[in-house]
C-alpha positions as CSV (number, residue, x, y, z in Angstrom):
1,M,35.3,71.6,-66.6
2,S,32.8,72.5,-69.4
3,F,34.2,73.2,-72.8
4,P,35.1,76.9,-73.1
5,I,33.2,77.5,-76.3
6,D,33.0,81.3,-75.9
7,A,36.7,81.7,-75.3
8,V,37.4,79.3,-78.3
9,R,35.2,81.3,-80.7
10,A,36.8,84.6,-79.6
11,R,40.1,83.2,-81.0
12,F,38.7,82.8,-84.5
13,P,38.3,86.2,-86.3
14,A,36.3,84.7,-89.2
15,L,33.5,83.6,-86.8
16,A,32.5,87.3,-86.4
17,A,31.7,87.6,-90.2
18,T,28.1,88.3,-91.1
19,D,26.1,88.2,-94.4
20,Q,23.3,90.8,-94.6
21,G,23.5,91.2,-90.9
22,R,23.2,87.5,-90.2
23,S,26.0,85.4,-88.6
24,R,27.6,82.9,-90.8
25,V,27.6,79.2,-90.0
26,Y,30.8,77.4,-91.0
27,F,29.7,73.8,-91.5
28,D,32.2,73.3,-94.3
29,A,35.0,72.1,-91.9
30,P,35.9,68.9,-93.7
31,G,36.9,71.0,-96.7
32,G,38.9,73.4,-94.6
33,T,38.5,75.0,-91.2
34,Q,38.7,78.7,-90.2
35,V,42.1,79.9,-89.0
36,C,42.8,80.7,-85.3
37,A,44.2,84.2,-84.4
38,P,47.6,82.9,-83.1
39,A,48.2,81.3,-86.5
40,I,47.4,84.5,-88.3
41,A,49.5,86.6,-86.0
42,A,52.5,84.2,-86.3
43,M,52.4,84.4,-90.1
44,V,52.2,88.1,-90.2
45,A,54.9,88.5,-87.6
46,H,57.3,86.4,-89.6
47,L,56.7,88.4,-92.7
48,E,56.8,91.8,-90.9
49,R,60.1,91.2,-89.1
50,G,61.9,90.1,-92.3
51,T,61.8,86.7,-94.1
52,A,64.6,85.0,-95.9
53,N,65.7,81.7,-97.4
54,S,67.2,79.1,-95.1
55,G,70.9,78.5,-94.3
56,G,72.4,81.9,-94.2
57,S,74.5,83.6,-91.5
58,F,72.6,86.9,-91.6
59,A,69.9,87.7,-89.1
60,S,66.7,87.2,-91.1
61,S,67.9,83.8,-92.4
62,V,68.9,82.7,-88.9
63,D,65.5,83.8,-87.7
64,T,63.8,81.9,-90.5
65,D,65.7,78.7,-89.6
66,R,64.6,79.2,-86.0
67,T,61.0,79.6,-87.0
68,S,61.1,76.5,-89.2
69,A,62.7,74.4,-86.4
70,A,60.0,75.6,-84.0
71,A,57.3,74.6,-86.5
72,H,58.7,71.1,-86.9
73,A,59.0,70.7,-83.2
74,A,55.4,71.9,-82.6
75,M,54.0,69.6,-85.2
76,A,55.9,66.7,-83.8
77,D,54.5,67.3,-80.4
78,L,50.9,67.4,-81.8
79,I,51.2,63.9,-83.3
80,G,53.8,62.3,-80.9
81,A,56.7,62.3,-83.3
82,D,60.3,63.6,-83.4
83,P,61.0,66.8,-85.3
84,D,63.3,65.2,-87.8
85,E,60.4,62.9,-88.8
86,I,58.3,65.9,-90.0
87,A,58.3,67.3,-93.5
88,F,56.2,70.3,-94.6
89,G,54.9,70.7,-98.1
90,P,52.3,72.7,-100.1
91,N,49.5,70.1,-99.4
92,M,48.9,66.5,-98.5
93,T,48.3,65.6,-102.2
94,S,51.7,66.8,-103.4
95,L,53.5,65.1,-100.5
96,T,51.6,61.8,-101.2
97,F,52.6,61.9,-104.9
98,A,56.2,62.7,-103.9
99,V,56.3,59.7,-101.5
100,S,54.6,57.4,-104.0
101,R,57.1,58.3,-106.8
102,A,60.1,57.8,-104.5
103,L,58.9,54.5,-103.1
104,A,58.1,53.2,-106.6
105,Q,61.8,53.2,-107.5
106,D,62.1,49.9,-105.6
107,W,58.9,48.3,-106.9
108,Q,58.5,46.0,-109.8
109,A,55.9,44.5,-112.2
110,G,53.8,41.9,-110.3
111,D,54.2,43.7,-106.9
112,E,50.9,44.7,-105.2
113,L,49.3,47.7,-103.6
114,V,46.2,47.8,-101.4
115,V,43.9,50.9,-101.4
116,T,40.3,51.4,-100.1
117,R,37.0,52.4,-101.6
118,L,36.5,54.8,-98.6
119,D,39.4,57.2,-99.2
120,H,39.8,60.6,-100.6
121,D,41.3,60.3,-104.1
122,A,44.5,61.9,-102.9
123,N,45.2,58.6,-101.1
124,V,44.1,56.5,-104.1
125,S,45.3,58.1,-107.4
126,P,49.0,58.5,-106.4
127,W,49.1,54.7,-105.8
128,L,47.0,53.9,-109.0
129,R,49.5,56.0,-111.0
130,V,52.4,54.1,-109.5
131,A,50.7,50.8,-110.2
132,D,50.2,51.8,-113.9
133,D,53.8,52.9,-114.3
134,C,55.3,49.8,-112.6
135,G,52.9,47.1,-113.8
136,M,51.7,46.4,-110.3
137,T,48.4,44.9,-109.1
138,V,46.0,47.0,-107.1
139,R,43.7,45.3,-104.6
140,W,40.8,47.1,-103.0
141,I,39.3,47.1,-99.5
142,D,35.6,47.6,-99.8
143,F,33.2,49.2,-97.3
144,D,29.6,48.4,-96.3
145,P,27.4,51.0,-98.0
146,A,24.8,50.6,-95.1
147,T,27.3,51.5,-92.4
148,G,30.2,53.2,-94.1
149,V,32.6,50.8,-92.4
150,L,35.6,49.1,-94.1
151,D,35.4,45.3,-94.5
152,L,38.5,44.5,-92.5
153,A,37.6,40.8,-92.4
154,A,38.6,40.7,-96.1
155,L,41.9,42.4,-95.6
156,P,44.0,39.3,-94.8
157,G,43.0,37.9,-98.2
158,L,44.3,40.9,-100.0
159,L,47.8,40.7,-98.5
160,G,50.7,38.6,-99.6
161,E,54.5,38.4,-99.9
162,R,54.4,40.8,-102.9
163,T,52.2,43.5,-101.1
164,R,54.4,46.6,-101.0
165,L,52.1,49.1,-99.4
166,V,48.6,49.5,-97.8
167,A,47.1,53.0,-98.1
168,V,44.2,53.8,-95.8
169,G,42.5,56.8,-94.3
170,G,42.2,57.6,-90.7
171,A,38.7,59.0,-91.2
172,S,36.5,59.3,-94.3
173,N,36.3,62.8,-95.6
174,A,32.9,62.0,-97.2
175,L,31.1,59.8,-94.6
176,G,32.9,60.7,-91.4
177,T,33.8,57.0,-90.6
178,L,36.7,56.5,-88.2
179,N,38.8,53.6,-89.4
180,D,40.5,51.3,-86.8
181,I,44.1,52.1,-87.8
182,A,45.6,50.1,-85.0
183,E,43.6,47.0,-86.1
184,I,44.6,47.5,-89.7
185,V,48.2,47.7,-88.7
186,R,47.9,44.6,-86.7
187,I,46.4,42.7,-89.6
188,V,48.9,43.9,-92.1
189,R,51.9,43.1,-89.9
190,A,50.5,39.6,-89.4
191,H,50.2,38.8,-93.1
192,S,52.8,40.8,-94.9
193,A,55.9,43.1,-94.8
194,A,54.0,45.9,-96.5
195,L,54.4,49.6,-95.6
196,I,51.3,51.3,-94.1
197,F,50.5,54.8,-95.3
198,V,47.8,56.7,-93.5
199,D,45.9,59.7,-94.7
200,A,45.1,61.5,-91.4
201,V,43.7,64.7,-92.9
202,Q,40.3,64.1,-91.3
203,L,41.7,62.4,-88.2
204,V,44.1,65.0,-86.7
205,P,41.4,67.8,-86.4
206,H,39.2,65.6,-84.3
207,V,41.2,62.9,-82.5
208,A,44.3,62.9,-80.4
209,T,46.8,61.4,-82.8
210,D,49.9,59.4,-81.6
211,V,51.9,58.0,-84.5
212,A,53.8,55.6,-82.2
213,A,50.5,54.1,-80.9
214,L,49.1,53.8,-84.4
215,G,52.1,51.8,-85.6
216,A,52.0,52.9,-89.2
217,D,55.0,53.8,-91.3
218,L,54.0,57.0,-93.0
219,L,51.2,59.5,-92.3
220,V,50.1,62.7,-93.9
221,C,47.8,65.5,-92.7
222,S,46.8,69.1,-93.5
223,P,47.1,72.0,-91.1
224,Y,44.4,74.0,-92.9
225,K,42.0,71.2,-91.8
226,F,42.9,71.9,-88.2
227,F,42.7,75.7,-87.8
228,G,45.9,76.6,-89.5
229,P,47.3,77.7,-92.9
230,H,47.4,75.9,-96.2
231,Q,50.2,73.5,-95.7
232,G,50.7,69.7,-95.9
233,V,52.6,67.6,-93.3
234,L,54.3,64.3,-93.8
235,W,55.5,62.1,-91.0
236,G,57.6,59.0,-91.4
237,R,59.6,56.7,-89.3
238,A,63.1,58.1,-89.4
239,A,64.8,54.8,-90.1
240,L,62.5,54.3,-93.0
241,L,62.8,57.8,-94.4
242,E,66.6,57.4,-94.4
243,T,66.2,54.6,-96.9
244,I,64.0,56.4,-99.4
245,A,65.6,58.3,-102.3
246,A,63.3,61.3,-102.6
247,Y,63.4,63.2,-105.8
248,K,65.5,66.3,-105.1
249,V,67.7,68.8,-106.9
250,R,71.4,67.6,-106.7
251,P,72.6,70.0,-104.0
252,A,69.9,68.9,-101.6
253,K,70.2,65.1,-101.9
254,S,72.2,64.7,-98.7
255,L,69.5,66.0,-96.5
256,P,68.5,63.7,-93.7
257,A,65.2,61.9,-92.8
258,A,62.0,63.8,-93.6
259,S,63.7,67.0,-94.8
260,R,64.5,65.2,-98.1
261,F,60.8,65.6,-99.0
262,E,60.9,69.4,-98.5
263,T,61.6,70.3,-102.1
264,G,62.4,73.8,-103.1
265,T,61.9,76.8,-100.9
266,P,59.1,76.1,-98.5
267,S,56.5,78.6,-97.2
268,F,58.3,79.7,-94.1
269,E,55.4,82.0,-93.3
270,G,53.1,79.0,-93.5
271,Q,55.4,77.1,-91.1
272,A,55.3,80.0,-88.7
273,A,51.5,79.8,-88.8
274,V,51.5,76.1,-88.1
275,A,53.5,76.8,-84.9
276,G,50.9,79.5,-84.1
277,T,48.2,76.9,-84.5
278,I,49.9,74.5,-82.1
279,D,50.2,77.4,-79.7
280,Y,46.5,77.8,-79.8
281,L,45.9,74.2,-79.1
282,D,48.4,74.4,-76.3
283,W,46.5,77.3,-74.8
284,L,43.2,75.3,-75.1
285,G,44.9,72.4,-73.2
286,G,45.7,74.7,-70.4
287,E,42.3,76.4,-70.5
288,I,40.5,73.1,-69.9
289,G,42.7,72.2,-67.0
290,D,46.1,70.7,-67.9
291,R,48.6,72.8,-66.0
292,S,51.5,70.5,-66.6
293,N,54.8,71.8,-68.1
294,D,54.6,69.3,-70.9
295,R,53.3,70.6,-74.2
296,R,52.5,67.2,-75.5
297,S,50.3,66.5,-72.5
298,R,48.5,69.8,-72.9
299,L,47.9,69.1,-76.6
300,R,46.5,65.7,-75.8
301,A,44.2,67.3,-73.2
302,A,43.0,69.8,-75.8
303,M,42.2,67.1,-78.4
304,A,40.4,65.0,-75.8
305,A,38.3,68.0,-74.9
306,I,37.6,68.7,-78.6
307,A,36.6,65.1,-79.2
308,A,34.2,65.1,-76.2
309,Y,32.6,68.5,-77.2
310,E,32.2,67.5,-80.8
311,A,30.7,64.1,-79.9
312,S,28.0,65.9,-77.8
313,L,27.3,68.4,-80.6
314,G,27.3,65.7,-83.2
315,E,24.7,63.7,-81.4
316,R,22.5,66.8,-81.3
317,F,23.0,67.2,-85.1
318,L,22.2,63.5,-85.8
319,A,19.1,63.7,-83.7
320,G,18.0,66.7,-85.7
321,L,18.7,65.1,-89.1
322,A,16.6,62.1,-88.0
323,T,13.5,64.4,-87.8
324,I,13.7,65.5,-91.4
325,E,11.4,63.6,-93.7
326,G,13.1,61.8,-96.7
327,L,16.6,62.5,-95.3
328,R,19.0,59.5,-95.6
329,L,22.2,59.6,-93.6
330,Y,25.3,57.8,-94.9
331,G,28.0,56.5,-92.5
332,P,27.7,55.4,-88.9
333,P,24.3,56.2,-87.3
334,T,25.8,57.6,-84.0
335,M,28.9,59.4,-83.0
336,A,30.5,56.1,-82.0
337,G,33.0,55.3,-84.8
338,R,32.8,58.6,-86.6
339,V,34.0,62.2,-86.6
340,P,31.5,65.1,-86.9
341,T,31.3,64.9,-90.7
342,F,27.8,64.1,-91.9
343,A,26.7,63.1,-95.5
344,F,23.1,62.8,-96.6
345,T,20.6,63.0,-99.3
346,I,17.0,64.2,-99.2
347,D,14.4,62.5,-101.4
348,G,13.4,64.5,-104.4
349,I,15.9,67.4,-103.9
350,E,19.3,67.5,-105.7
351,P,22.4,67.8,-103.4
352,D,23.5,71.0,-105.2
353,A,20.1,72.6,-104.6
354,I,20.3,71.7,-100.9
355,A,23.8,73.3,-100.6
356,A,22.6,76.4,-102.5
357,H,19.6,76.8,-100.2
358,L,21.8,76.5,-97.1
359,A,24.2,79.0,-98.6
360,A,21.4,81.5,-99.2
361,E,20.6,81.1,-95.4
362,G,24.2,81.8,-94.5
363,I,25.2,78.2,-93.8
364,C,28.4,76.9,-95.5
365,G,28.3,73.4,-96.7
366,W,29.3,71.2,-99.7
367,S,27.6,69.0,-102.2
368,G,29.1,66.6,-104.8
369,D,31.8,64.0,-104.4
370,F,34.5,65.9,-102.4
371,Y,37.1,64.0,-104.3
372,A,35.9,60.8,-102.7
373,V,35.0,59.4,-106.1
374,E,35.2,55.8,-105.0
375,V,32.7,56.4,-102.2
376,I,30.2,58.1,-104.4
377,A,30.5,55.3,-107.1
378,R,30.1,52.6,-104.4
379,L,27.0,54.2,-103.1
380,G,25.5,54.5,-106.6
381,L,25.2,58.3,-106.4
382,A,27.5,59.4,-109.2
383,Q,24.7,60.1,-111.6
384,S,22.4,61.9,-109.1
385,G,24.8,64.6,-107.8
386,G,26.5,62.8,-105.0
387,L,25.9,63.9,-101.4
388,V,25.4,66.9,-99.2
389,R,28.2,67.1,-96.6
390,L,28.2,69.2,-93.5
391,G,30.9,69.1,-90.9
392,L,31.3,70.5,-87.5
393,A,34.4,71.8,-85.7
394,H,35.1,72.5,-82.1
395,Y,34.2,76.2,-82.6
396,S,30.6,75.2,-83.8
397,T,27.7,75.7,-81.4
398,A,24.4,74.1,-80.5
399,E,22.6,77.2,-81.8
400,E,24.2,76.7,-85.2
401,V,23.2,73.1,-85.2
402,D,19.6,74.0,-84.4
403,R,19.6,76.7,-87.1
404,T,20.8,74.3,-89.7
405,I,18.3,71.6,-88.9
406,A,15.5,74.2,-89.0
407,T,16.7,75.4,-92.4
408,L,16.8,71.9,-93.8
409,A,13.3,71.1,-92.3
410,G,11.9,74.3,-93.8
411,M,13.3,73.4,-97.2
412,R,11.7,70.0,-97.0
413,R,8.3,71.5,-96.2
């Protein structure tokens, strides 16, 4: 069946917002998506019926524990994991720093780490800091500036018996490039015993993600990038997590598996909202035709439908960008091998000025480096203001694409 865009948009209250009577175009999705109504309702419901800390015998604490367990189970179903392999945190960056510090307890001077020039700095700086602290060597996977694709042919030469971890992104937050994680895992496993850490922040909103199929060891993502609240999520293989001594307060050190990385009192209202987000995707899976009784199946169906719709919309956007004089696109030239995140420059116009012009026309977008500092440096754009970045989500429309292209073309004229 065709993608139910009208029914989808009806479930996002923010899409009804207007500025001076003009509808708002949210093409800032790579920096954070709008929140679906079921997530909002779940957060409010948890707070209204009475919240509490975890582990008590009284009703509100029992209900909080039930809410948290449901959120862990829902998130596990989305990415093909077990609930005890899921940890929630304030954001992906905090979780990555926590994991890097914990792992570093077993690393020594002369050990090695591999990071990429294509990643968000949240999957670079935590490992650079560890390397500095431990006296480790950092090796870099480069990417082709012409295509935005990682140079995987060079990866075997970066690996050795002292490689402790390879950190890589599922998709570039700046250029939209989809990385071949399964192939990266295959190469790493063939040449070293290193752990593989995946930043899936830009992957999970656009692609059905199955951690078992990917074969990595650790993965992080951010629900606020896939229609939910500001939260971070860590997944790790249970057997591995049991061996990592996470930094915790003393009473909590005996906690099992992923929960050892849930430091302090978490945002239970945020976890409730994540469960609401998964409920929304579950609804979408049923809406597009999966009537099975298996939530994981419905979630996979939802993500497959999202990917197909976004690919069609993305091709329309790419075709429009190609008509604008002086516009240079960075990253893959078609929707093959990318998510619907588009970075570009226009000759003679600063990125900030382009973003400001779009904003004045009610179109949300970003300019700068988006914390992808290695990407911008590698492209030689650090001194010229970086890139303009526009990103679509599955609630975007063809009309919004056409309006944005017309606005960019008008600015060029």
